C-alpha positions in Angstrom: 58.6 -38.9 -56.6 55.9 -36.3 -56.0 53.2 -39.0 -55.8 55.1 -40.8 -53.0 55.6 -37.5 -51.2 51.9 -36.7 -51.4 50.8 -39.9 -49.7 53.7 -40.6 -47.3 52.8 -37.7 -45.0 50.0 -39.9 -43.8 52.5 -42.3 -42.3 54.5 -39.4 -40.8 51.4 -38.2 -38.8 51.8 -38.7 -35.0 48.7 -40.9 -34.9 50.2 -43.2 -37.5 53.1 -43.8 -35.0 50.6 -44.7 -32.3 48.8 -47.1 -34.8 52.1 -48.6 -35.8 52.9 -49.4 -32.2 50.3 -52.1 -32.2 52.8 -54.0 -34.3 50.4 -55.5 -36.9 52.9 -54.7 -39.8 50.2 -54.0 -42.4 50.9 -50.8 -44.3 47.6 -51.0 -46.3 45.6 -51.3 -43.0 47.6 -48.4 -41.5 46.9 -46.2 -44.5 43.2 -47.0 -44.4 43.0 -46.5 -40.7 44.8 -43.2 -40.9 42.5 -42.0 -43.8 39.5 -43.0 -41.7 40.9 -41.3 -38.6 41.6 -38.0 -40.6 38.1 -38.2 -42.2 36.4 -38.5 -38.8 38.6 -35.8 -37.2 39.0 -33.2 -39.9 36.2 -33.7 -42.5 33.4 -34.8 -40.2 34.6 -33.1 -37.0 34.0 -36.0 -34.7 35.3 -35.9 -31.2 37.4 -38.2 -29.1 38.7 -40.2 -32.0 41.1 -42.9 -30.7 42.9 -45.8 -32.4 42.6 -49.2 -30.7 44.1 -52.6 -31.6 42.5 -56.0 -31.6 45.3 -58.4 -31.0 43.1 -61.4 -31.6 42.4 -60.3 -35.2 45.5 -58.1 -35.8 43.5 -55.1 -36.8 43.2 -51.4 -36.0 39.8 -50.0 -35.2 38.7 -46.6 -34.0 36.4 -45.3 -31.2 34.8 -41.9 -31.7 31.9 -39.7 -30.9 30.0 -37.7 -33.5 29.3 -35.0 -30.8 30.4 -34.7 -27.2 26.9 -35.9 -26.0 26.7 -38.7 -28.6 27.3 -42.4 -27.8 30.8 -43.7 -28.4 30.9 -45.6 -31.7 33.3 -48.3 -33.0 34.6 -47.8 -36.6 36.5 -50.7 -38.3 38.3 -49.3 -41.3 38.6 -51.7 -44.2 40.1 -51.3 -47.7 37.6 -51.2 -50.6 39.1 -54.4 -52.0 38.5 -56.2 -48.7 35.9 -59.0 -49.1 33.7 -59.2 -46.0 32.3 -62.7 -45.3 29.9 -63.7 -42.6 32.9 -65.3 -40.7 34.8 -62.0 -40.8 31.7 -60.0 -39.6 31.2 -62.6 -36.9 34.8 -62.3 -35.8 34.6 -58.5 -35.7 31.4 -58.6 -33.6 33.0 -61.1 -31.2 36.5 -59.6 -30.8 36.3 -55.9 -31.5 35.2 -54.3 -28.2 35.3 -51.0 -26.4 38.6 -50.6 -24.5 38.3 -50.9 -20.8 39.4 -48.0 -18.7 
């Protein structure tokens, strides 16, 4: 259908293939991560946007800089329906880290 065609291009994007390679097998997370990635790159013009995987939590997160001289920030894309608890926030703070190297 035309609605499927209008949203499936997100999964055909080269960055989606990189995100899929983490192997977390969660299409909702992949779509949310890609939407966030595209928003940072295209709409906001952030630089050095990279997808990273947290194997411990099985999630995709992004590192990015608003400008070339800005600090590198961590962005954890979550669906609107996702209910954040103190435990989840604690796990994110503990396990989501800047990649080494």
